[in-house]
VEXVO-481137 format. One record per atom (N, C-alpha, C): x, y, z; residue in three letters. Coordinates in steps of 0.05 Angstrom, whole numbers, plus 5000, padded with zeros to 4 digits. Layout:
// residues N
R      x      y      z   residu
R      X      Y      Z      ala
...
This chain:
// residues 213
R      x      y      z   residu
R   6342   5073   6598      met
R   6327   5051   6570      met
R   6305   5058   6563      met
R   6284   5060   6593      his
R   6251   5071   6582      his
R   6254   5100   6566      his
R   6272   5113   6569      asp
R   6266   5142   6554      asp
R   6277   5142   6530      asp
R   6299   5124   6526      trp
R   6308   5120   6500      trp
R   6284   5103   6486      trp
R   6274   5088   6501      ala
R   6256   5069   6484      ala
R   6228   5091   6478      ala
R   6220   5108   6496      ala
R   6199   5125   6490      ala
R   6209   5141   6464      ala
R   6236   5145   6466      arg
R   6249   5171   6441      arg
R   6236   5158   6411      arg
R   6254   5118   6420      trp
R   6255   5118   6389      trp
R   6226   5105   6391      trp
R   6197   5103   6398      gly
R   6175   5096   6394      gly
R   6168   5062   6400      gly
R   6186   5058   6412      leu
R   6186   5027   6422      leu
R   6164   5022   6435      leu
R   6160   4998   6440      pro
R   6133   4981   6459      pro
R   6144   4983   6485      pro
R   6127   4997   6506      asp
R   6134   4985   6531      asp
R   6134   4960   6547      asp
R   6156   4961   6563      thr
R   6151   4929   6578      thr
R   6134   4919   6591      thr
R   6116   4940   6596      asp
R   6088   4925   6605      asp
R   6072   4918   6591      asp
R   6076   4926   6563      thr
R   6067   4913   6536      thr
R   6066   4888   6524      thr
R   6101   4886   6528      val
R   6114   4865   6505      val
R   6124   4849   6527      val
R   6140   4824   6518      ser
R   6155   4810   6535      ser
R   6179   4818   6538      ser
R   6193   4816   6563      lys
R   6224   4818   6559      lys
R   6234   4812   6540      lys
R   6234   4797   6530      thr
R   6252   4788   6508      thr
R   6246   4797   6484      thr
R   6223   4804   6482      ala
R   6210   4827   6459      ala
R   6225   4853   6459      ala
R   6220   4861   6479      phe
R   6231   4882   6483      phe
R   6260   4891   6484      phe
R   6272   4868   6487      asp
R   6307   4869   6485      asp
R   6305   4875   6464      asp
R   6295   4857   6443      thr
R   6305   4848   6416      thr
R   6297   4876   6400      thr
R   6274   4887   6412      ala
R   6279   4915   6392      ala
R   6285   4931   6400      ala
R   6295   4931   6429      tyr
R   6314   4953   6437      tyr
R   6341   4954   6422      tyr
R   6352   4927   6418      leu
R   6381   4921   6412      leu
R   6380   4936   6378      leu
R   6360   4927   6367      arg
R   6348   4933   6333      arg
R   6352   4967   6333      arg
R   6332   4978   6354      ala
R   6342   5014   6349      ala
R   6368   5025   6356      ala
R   6382   5003   6371      val
R   6404   5010   6389      val
R   6425   5012   6370      val
R   6427   4988   6348      val
R   6445   4987   6325      val
R   6437   5003   6309      val
R   6412   5016   6298      lys
R   6405   5034   6281      lys
R   6413   5060   6284      lys
R   6404   5062   6311      ala
R   6422   5090   6322      ala
R   6451   5091   6319      ala
R   6458   5073   6324      gly
R   6489   5065   6332      gly
R   6508   5074   6303      gly
R   6490   5070   6287      lys
R   6497   5062   6257      lys
R   6507   5101   6240      lys
R   6482   5114   6254      ala
R   6484   5136   6239      ala
R   6481   5142   6221      ala
R   6469   5120   6200      gly
R   6465   5122   6168      gly
R   6487   5113   6155      gly
R   6512   5102   6172      thr
R   6528   5089   6160      thr
R   6530   5060   6162      thr
R   6556   5051   6153      gly
R   6552   5019   6155      gly
R   6572   5013   6179      gly
R   6576   5024   6194      ile
R   6595   5018   6222      ile
R   6574   5028   6241      ile
R   6573   5003   6262      phe
R   6558   5010   6287      phe
R   6572   5013   6309      phe
R   6576   5032   6332      gly
R   6592   5045   6348      gly
R   6577   5041   6377      gly
R   6587   5041   6399      leu
R   6579   5040   6414      leu
R   6595   5044   6440      leu
R   6590   5071   6458      arg
R   6609   5069   6484      arg
R   6598   5058   6504      arg
R   6612   5048   6521      leu
R   6590   5033   6544      leu
R   6613   5038   6573      leu
R   6608   5043   6581      gln
R   6622   5048   6615      gln
R   6619   5026   6631      gln
R   6638   5013   6645      gln
R   6644   4997   6652      gln
R   6616   4989   6675      gln
R   6615   5002   6685      ala
R   6583   4997   6708      ala
R   6558   4989   6690      ala
R   6561   4998   6666      tyr
R   6537   4982   6651      tyr
R   6541   4956   6637      tyr
R   6568   4949   6631      leu
R   6576   4921   6624      leu
R   6559   4901   6636      leu
R   6555   4897   6661      pro
R   6537   4870   6670      pro
R   6517   4873   6653      pro
R   6501   4896   6649      leu
R   6466   4905   6650      leu
R   6469   4891   6620      leu
R   6494   4900   6599      leu
R   6492   4891   6569      leu
R   6496   4864   6567      leu
R   6514   4853   6583      ser
R   6519   4821   6584      ser
R   6500   4808   6592      ser
R   6481   4811   6612      glu
R   6455   4803   6625      glu
R   6433   4800   6596      glu
R   6434   4831   6584      thr
R   6416   4821   6562      thr
R   6420   4810   6538      thr
R   6444   4803   6528      leu
R   6449   4796   6508      leu
R   6455   4768   6512      leu
R   6460   4758   6532      asp
R   6454   4734   6550      asp
R   6432   4711   6538      asp
R   6414   4741   6546      arg
R   6375   4733   6544      arg
R   6372   4725   6516      arg
R   6383   4746   6500      leu
R   6382   4732   6469      leu
R   6399   4718   6454      leu
R   6419   4716   6465      tyr
R   6443   4696   6456      tyr
R   6447   4675   6474      tyr
R   6424   4664   6481      pro
R   6432   4642   6510      pro
R   6455   4621   6495      pro
R   6471   4605   6522      gly
R   6488   4587   6516      gly
R   6512   4588   6505      gly
R   6511   4622   6496      leu
R   6552   4623   6494      leu
R   6564   4628   6511      leu
R   6590   4624   6512      pro
R   6617   4624   6532      pro
R   6622   4643   6543      pro
R   6625   4670   6536      ser
R   6628   4696   6542      ser
R   6617   4714   6531      ser
R   6624   4738   6541      asp
R   6615   4763   6539      asp
R   6626   4768   6510      asp
R   6649   4765   6495      arg
R   6659   4768   6471      arg
R   6649   4748   6453      arg
R   6637   4730   6455      his
R   6618   4716   6442      his
R   6588   4729   6440      his
R   6591   4735   6459      arg
R   6556   4751   6456      arg
R   6556   4778   6446      arg
R   6583   4790   6448      phe
R   6577   4818   6435      phe
R   6577   4812   6409      phe
R   6598   4791   6400      glu
R   6606   4788   6364      glu
R   6579   4773   6358      glu
R   6559   4765   6373      ser
R   6543   4746   6364      ser
R   6515   4776   6355      ser
R   6520   4796   6375      ala
R   6506   4812   6369      ala
R   6508   4835   6347      ala
R   6531   4844   6352      phe
R   6545   4868   6326      phe
R   6563   4859   6319      phe
R   6565   4834   6308      gly
R   6593   4820   6284      gly
R   6616   4828   6301      gly
R   6631   4826   6275      glu
R   6657   4832   6270      glu
R   6659   4859   6292      glu
R   6681   4854   6316      thr
R   6682   4881   6335      thr
R   6715   4884   6336      thr
R   6717   4913   6325      leu
R   6739   4930   6343      leu
R   6732   4939   6367      leu
R   6747   4932   6386      tyr
R   6746   4940   6416      tyr
R   6767   4966   6419      tyr
R   6755   4989   6429      leu
R   6768   5012   6436      leu
R   6768   5011   6464      leu
R   6792   5023   6471      his
R   6794   5025   6512      his
R   6809   5046   6512      his
R   6782   5073   6517      leu
R   6789   5091   6522      leu
R   6799   5098   6553      leu
R   6817   5115   6555      ser
R   6827   5114   6587      ser
R   6840   5137   6592      ser
R   6837   5154   6613      arg
R   6846   5179   6625      arg
R   6860   5175   6637      arg
R   6888   5183   6642      ser
R   6903   5186   6661      ser
R   6909   5192   6680      ser
R   6898   5224   6680      asp
R   6897   5238   6702      asp
R   6865   5231   6715      asp
R   6866   5218   6733      lys
R   6840   5207   6751      lys
R   6833   5229   6767      lys
R   6850   5247   6774      val
R   6845   5266   6787      val
R   6828   5292   6775      val
R   6839   5292   6759      ala
R   6822   5310   6734      ala
R   6802   5302   6732      ala
R   6796   5278   6729      gln
R   6765   5267   6714      gln
R   6751   5275   6737      gln
R   6758   5258   6752      ala
R   6745   5261   6783      ala
R   6735   5287   6791      ala
R   6751   5302   6785      val
R   6746   5332   6787      val
R   6717   5345   6773      val
R   6721   5330   6745      ser
R   6688   5337   6732      ser
R   6677   5320   6732      ser
R   6674   5295   6740      cys
R   6650   5284   6750      cys
R   6631   5294   6771      cys
R   6654   5306   6790      val
R   6640   5320   6820      val
R   6625   5350   6808      val
R   6640   5359   6790      lys
R   6637   5385   6783      lys
R   6608   5388   6769      lys
R   6601   5360   6749      ala
R   6583   5359   6739      ala
R   6560   5356   6753      ala
R   6566   5337   6765      glu
R   6538   5324   6782      glu
R   6530   5347   6803      glu
R   6549   5368   6814      gln
R   6546   5395   6825      gln
R   6526   5410   6810      gln
R   6535   5423   6792      thr
R   6522   5435   6772      thr
R   6502   5433   6749      thr
R   6499   5404   6754      gly
R   6481   5398   6732      gly
R   6492   5390   6707      gly
R   6516   5403   6687      leu
R   6514   5412   6662      leu
R   6539   5396   6655      leu
R   6533   5378   6637      trp
R   6550   5360   6631      trp
R   6556   5356   6605      trp
R   6553   5371   6585      his
R   6565   5372   6559      his
R   6557   5406   6549      his
R   6581   5418   6537      leu
R   6576   5438   6517      leu
R   6582   5435   6485      leu
R   6568   5446   6473      asn
R   6574   5452   6442      asn
R   6593   5463   6446      asn
R   6610   5458   6409      ala
R   6629   5464   6409      ala
R   6627   5502   6412      ala
R   6611   5510   6414      asp
R   6613   5540   6406      asp
R   6609   5546   6432      asp
R   6601   5532   6455      gly
R   6599   5536   6486      gly
R   6572   5534   6497      gly
R   6555   5533   6473      thr
R   6522   5532   6489      thr
R   6513   5506   6503      thr
R   6494   5497   6522      glu
R   6493   5480   6537      glu
R   6486   5455   6514      glu
R   6490   5433   6522      leu
R   6484   5407   6505      leu
R   6474   5387   6525      leu
R   6477   5389   6548      glu
R   6462   5368   6563      glu
R   6466   5377   6587      glu
R   6447   5387   6607      arg
R   6442   5390   6634      arg
R   6414   5378   6643      arg
R   6431   5362   6675      gln
R   6413   5346   6685      gln
R   6394   5360   6714      gln
R   6398   5383   6719      arg
R   6378   5399   6740      arg
R   6393   5422   6739      arg
R   6375   5450   6747      pro
R   6380   5469   6741      pro
R   6402   5480   6756      pro
R   6412   5505   6747      pro
R   6446   5512   6751      pro
R   6452   5516   6777      pro
R   6476   5511   6792      gln
R   6481   5509   6816      gln
R   6514   5519   6819      gln
R   6517   5535   6832      ala
R   6544   5538   6842      ala
R   6562   5516   6844      ala
R   6582   5509   6835      pro
R   6597   5485   6849      pro
R   6618   5489   6879      pro
R   6625   5474   6891      val
R   6634   5475   6917      val
R   6653   5450   6920      val
R   6675   5463   6927      tyr
R   6706   5442   6931      tyr
R   6696   5420   6955      tyr
R   6693   5391   6948      asp
R   6685   5378   6972      asp
R   6704   5357   6963      asp
R   6728   5354   6982      phe
R   6746   5330   6975      phe
R   6739   5306   6978      phe
R   6717   5303   6995      glu
R   6712   5269   6996      glu
R   6697   5261   6974      glu
R   6689   5274   6965      ser
R   6666   5271   6938      ser
R   6693   5267   6912      ser
R   6713   5283   6914      ile
R   6737   5284   6888      ile
R   6742   5259   6900      ile
R   6752   5248   6925      his
R   6768   5223   6931      his
R   6757   5199   6922      his
R   6731   5202   6930      gln
R   6709   5177   6922      gln
R   6712   5170   6895      gln
R   6699   5185   6879      asn
R   6711   5188   6850      asn
R   6734   5181   6838      asn
R   6757   5193   6852      val
R   6779   5179   6841      val
R   6786   5143   6843      val
R   6771   5135   6868      ile
R   6777   5104   6874      ile
R   6761   5096   6860      ile
R   6735   5100   6852      ala
R   6719   5093   6834      ala
R   6733   5090   6809      ala
R   6742   5114   6800      leu
R   6749   5112   6763      leu
R   6770   5096   6761      leu
R   6791   5087   6786      gln
R   6825   5069   6777      gln
R   6800   5045   6791      gln
R   6784   5037   6798      arg
R   6768   5014   6801      arg
R   6760   5003   6771      arg
R   6739   5018   6761      ala
R   6731   5020   6735      ala
R   6752   5016   6716      ala
R   6779   5026   6717      glu
R   6794   5020   6703      glu
R   6810   4993   6700      glu
R   6816   4984   6725      asp
R   6826   4963   6734      asp
R   6808   4931   6724      asp
R   6778   4942   6721      ala
R   6756   4921   6716      ala
R   6766   4919   6690      ala
R   6764   4937   6678      trp
R   6765   4937   6643      trp
R   6795   4922   6641      trp
R   6811   4932   6647      arg
R   6837   4913   6641      arg
R   6835   4882   6646      arg
R   6819   4875   6668      glu
R   6818   4854   6678      glu
R   6797   4835   6657      glu
R   6773   4849   6645      trp
R   6759   4842   6631      trp
R   6769   4832   6600      trp
R   6784   4851   6599      phe
R   6795   4847   6569      phe
R   6820   4830   6563      phe
R   6835   4823   6591      asp
R   6849   4796   6592      asp
R   6835   4779   6593      asp
R   6809   4770   6609      asn
R   6787   4750   6619      asn
R   6780   4744   6585      asn
R   6776   4761   6574      gln
R   6763   4752   6543      gln
R   6778   4748   6521      gln
R   6812   4751   6528      gln
R   6829   4758   6507      gln
R   6823   4763   6488      gln
R   6825   4793   6501      ile
R   6817   4813   6471      ile
R   6840   4841   6477      ile
R   6853   4845   6457      glu
R   6866   4869   6457      glu
R   6865   4887   6442      glu
R   6854   4903   6463      pro
R   6836   4930   6452      pro
R   6859   4945   6437      pro
R   6843   4964   6425      leu
R   6865   4995   6414      leu
R   6858   5017   6438      leu
R   6881   5014   6450      arg
R   6883   5032   6474      arg
R   6884   5063   6461      arg
R   6866   5080   6472      ile
R   6865   5111   6462      ile
R   6870   5125   6489      ile
R   6886   5135   6487      ser
R   6883   5161   6511      ser
R   6874   5186   6510      ser
R   6861   5189   6525      tyr
R   6838   5211   6523      tyr
R   6856   5237   6529      tyr
R   6880   5238   6543      glu
R   6886   5263   6537      glu
R   6898   5273   6507      glu
R   6903   5254   6492      ala
R   6914   5254   6468      ala
R   6892   5256   6446      ala
R   6875   5245   6451      phe
R   6846   5241   6440      phe
R   6838   5276   6440      phe
R   6839   5290   6461      ala
R   6833   5307   6466      ala
R   6847   5334   6459      ala
R   6867   5322   6455      asp
R   6889   5349   6440      asp
R   6892   5349   6415      asp
R   6888   5317   6406      his
R   6895   5308   6373      his
R   6869   5295   6366      his
R   6846   5309   6362      pro
R   6819   5287   6362      pro
R   6827   5285   6327      pro
R   6836   5296   6313      val
R   6832   5285   6278      val
R   6853   5261   6271      val
R   6872   5266   6287      glu
R   6897   5244   6287      glu
R   6888   5218   6301      glu
R   6874   5229   6327      thr
R   6859   5196   6338      thr
R   6840   5188   6322      thr
R   6820   5197   6305      leu
R   6811   5186   6292      leu
R   6811   5174   6277      leu
R   6833   5181   6258      ile
R   6850   5171   6231      ile
R   6855   5144   6241      ile
R   6865   5137   6266      asp
R   6876   5120   6271      asp
R   6857   5101   6279      asp
R   6837   5112   6289      ile
R   6815   5089   6288      ile
R   6803   5076   6267      ile
R   6801   5095   6249      cys
R   6790   5090   6215      cys
R   6809   5074   6206      cys
R   6844   5079   6211      met
R   6846   5055   6203      met
R   6856   5021   6211      met
R   6846   5027   6239      ala
R   6842   4999   6258      ala
R   6819   4985   6239      ala
R   6807   5002   6231      leu
R   6769   4992   6224      leu
R   6779   4983   6198      leu
R   6799   4985   6175      gly
R   6802   4985   6154      gly
R   6787   5004   6140      gly
R   6776   5031   6146      ser
R   6753   5047   6132      ser
R   6782   5065   6126      ser
R   6767   5083   6104      asp
R   6786   5111   6091      asp
R   6780   5123   6108      asp
R   6801   5138   6126      pro
R   6797   5163   6138      pro
R   6784   5185   6118      pro
R   6773   5207   6146      pro
R   6764   5223   6131      pro
R   6786   5247   6127      pro
R   6782   5269   6109      glu
R   6795   5287   6105      glu
R   6800   5303   6120      glu
R   6825   5306   6128      val
R   6836   5322   6156      val
R   6812   5349   6167      val
R   6808   5367   6140      gly
R   6795   5388   6141      gly
R   6767   5387   6146      gly
R   6763   5357   6141      thr
R   6733   5361   6153      thr
R   6723   5349   6176      thr
R   6739   5345   6195      val
R   6735   5343   6220      val
R   6737   5362   6247      val
R   6712   5363   6255      arg
R   6703   5381   6273      arg
R   6696   5374   6295      arg
R   6713   5373   6320      pro
R   6697   5362   6345      pro
R   6673   5384   6347      pro
R   6656   5363   6356      asp
R   6625   5381   6366      asp
R   6621   5385   6395      asp
R   6651   5379   6417      leu
R   6645   5392   6441      leu
R   6666   5406   6444      leu
R   6662   5417   6469      ala
R   6679   5436   6487      ala
R   6682   5425   6513      ala
R   6707   5432   6520      lys
R   6720   5420   6550      lys
R   6705   5442   6566      lys
R   6697   5432   6583      leu
R   6682   5437   6614      leu
R   6702   5443   6636      leu
R   6730   5439   6631      ser
R   6750   5444   6649      ser
R   6751   5471   6642      ser
R   6753   5488   6675      asp
R   6764   5517   6673      asp
R   6783   5518   6698      asp
R   6779   5548   6706      ala
R   6794   5557   6735      ala
R   6792   5543   6758      ala
R   6761   5538   6758      val
R   6759   5521   6780      val
R   6767   5500   6785      val
R   6758   5493   6754      ser
R   6773   5460   6758      ser
R   6805   5451   6768      ser
R   6817   5471   6749      arg
R   6848   5471   6760      arg
R   6849   5475   6787      arg
R   6837   5494   6798      glu
R   6840   5498   6830      glu
R   6825   5473   6843      glu
R   6808   5459   6840      trp
R   6807   5437   6849      trp
R   6821   5417   6851      trp
R   6828   5410   6821      val
R   6849   5398   6826      val
R   6881   5401   6848      val
R   6884   5427   6849      arg
R   6911   5433   6864      arg
R   6899   5427   6887      arg
R   6871   5436   6901      arg
R   6872   5435   6930      arg
R   6872   5406   6940      arg
R   6855   5390   6926      tyr
R   6854   5360   6932      tyr
R   6883   5351   6929      tyr
R   6902   5353   6908      lys
R   6930   5350   6921      lys
R   6942   5346   6944      lys
R   6936   5374   6944      ala
R   6946   5391   6968      ala
R   6932   5376   6997      ala
R   6906   5376   6999      asp
R   6888   5361   7017      asp
R   6900   5330   7017      asp
R   6905   5321   7001      leu
R   6911   5282   6998      leu
R   6943   5283   7011      leu
R   6962   5299   7003      ala
R   6989   5306   7016      ala
R   6988   5312   7053      ala
R   6972   5329   7052      ala
R   6971   5335   7086      ala
R   6953   5311   7095      ala
R   6938   5295   7089      ala
R   6922   5274   7097      ala
R   6942   5247   7106      ala
R   6960   5249   7085      thr
R   6978   5221   7086      thr
R   7005   5229   7100      thr
């Protein structure tokens, strides 16, 4: 949060109250998340749900649920649940990114996000296994949260989204009640990081898991 606050030119928490910082930060988040449009978009990983809930509870105290807090902060809300069915491939992707430091590529193959100097990836069964477990727990936690909040989200398959991004985007626009874009104007701006190394790790993990059980 401090990195984003500095990027947006917000006051540091040492110079303003926590409530003042949260208010300024939320305002900046909404502005950035609209990107010049009338629709605000937020990608929220399950691990950060408690932090967001706690922050909004300070700004909108006394509300009975996360759903009420979210809709007080963001207005009428469409919830999208993006889920990857192949948890092994997802875990391999996470471990490989953590090891190499490379998290995202632009569509042309150039680096978009790197968090550490380049490093060759090394197969690690235990790291992949722990990620598989953590990813499944996060998936279960989201499903439980949606049930508790009495929310029926628009469910999106990562695999379908990766293979058919334009069609998925049109489905989202329809759910929002927005005019979908012209098909020819949509261009994904990220490239997949999965490669032969990723596929080999998936194969090795499944073989090692079968041998261990």
